[in-house]
C-alpha positions, 0 to 999 in steps of 0.5 A: 757134069755127070759122075760115071759109076765106078765098075771096080771088079768085085772081089770074091768073099773070103771063105775058109774051106776044108782042105785049104793049106793054112798057117795058124799063129796061136798063143804059145809060151810066154815069149813066142807063138805056136805056129801050126802049118797044114790042111784046115779040116774044119771046126770042132766043138769040145766042151762048148769051145770052138777050135780049128782042126788043122792036119799038120804038114811036114814042117815038123817031121815028128808031127806030120799027119797029126790033127791039132785042135786050136781054140779060137780064143787062143788064135793070134793070126791065120794065113791062108796059103792056098784056098781050096774051092768050096764044095758046090764049085767043085761039084759043078766043075766036075759034073759031066753034063756041064761039058756037053753044053760048052 
């Protein structure tokens, strides 16, 4: 008896890219977490502490377009609602030369 190697499809690695829609739960009041929903804009270092930069969407009308910095040590959970393609893939897909060789 020989065991056949399993050929399970490879899952792509998880990459948090700028432009991805995210929902972040972070430390808020004593009783409930602060929920921030919007577009991930990148990592920011302030005074040696790293933070996520999230451009808030219209889930809270007064804060639409505001950039919220969420310190990494205050994060409780991050949900990726819609992942944006990494820049390398975008450039390869958008180049006109690649269409020539289809």
